C-alpha positions, 0 to 999 in steps of 0.5 A: 120235653126230653133233654135233647128237645130242651137243649134245642130250645135253649140253644134256639133262645140263645141264638135269638138273644145273640142274633146269630142267624147262622145258628138260629135259621137251622134251629128254626127249621129243626123246630118246625120239622119236630113239630111236623113229626109230632103232628104226624105221630098224633096230637097228644104224643111227645116225640121220644129221644130216638124220634128226635134223632131220626128227624135231625138225621134226616135234616142233616142228610138233606143238607149234605145232599143239597150241598153236593148238588150245589157244589156240582152246579158250581154254587160253592157259596150255597154249598158252604151254607148248607154244610154250615147248617150240617155243623149246627144240626150235627151237634144234636146227633149222638157221636158218630161211629168211626169207620173202624168201629163200624167195620168191627160191628159189620164183621160181627153181624156178618158172622152172627147172621151167617151171611156169605156173599153179596146176596146176603146184603139185605139181611146184614143191612136189616140187622145193622141199621137199628144198631147204628141208627143216628150214629153212622151215615147209611151210605157209609154203612152200605159201603162197609157191608158191601166191602165185607161181603165182597168175594175175596180177590184172587 
């Protein structure tokens, strides 16, 4: 059991003891998602820390998307519940990069890859995503890369 997995388990036990459903429900969902990922990987395989972070990131992304849909549909109370789950699950992700840090990294990768315009977006995205995995939202990364590769305005 990895340190992250142990932390998730301990937090889940604590939430059960304190009868804190707002924390327990997302942790149960996370535990089920981790078990599913483990089964998909193979019966005797244990998930690595990176694989756990990937699962948590996927759940956070799903919750954010659901919150946006609820908000656009006028169900702001459900959107708030989804965002509360994001807060609980987000505690198990590594510290998120700031836009400034991301911008600096994108500039370096653009320089390293020799990317010169929007046509090279795939090349830059392919190089940057493994380096920011779990530490930056993919949509934000795409936006920063797009801005960086945009032709200068006259």
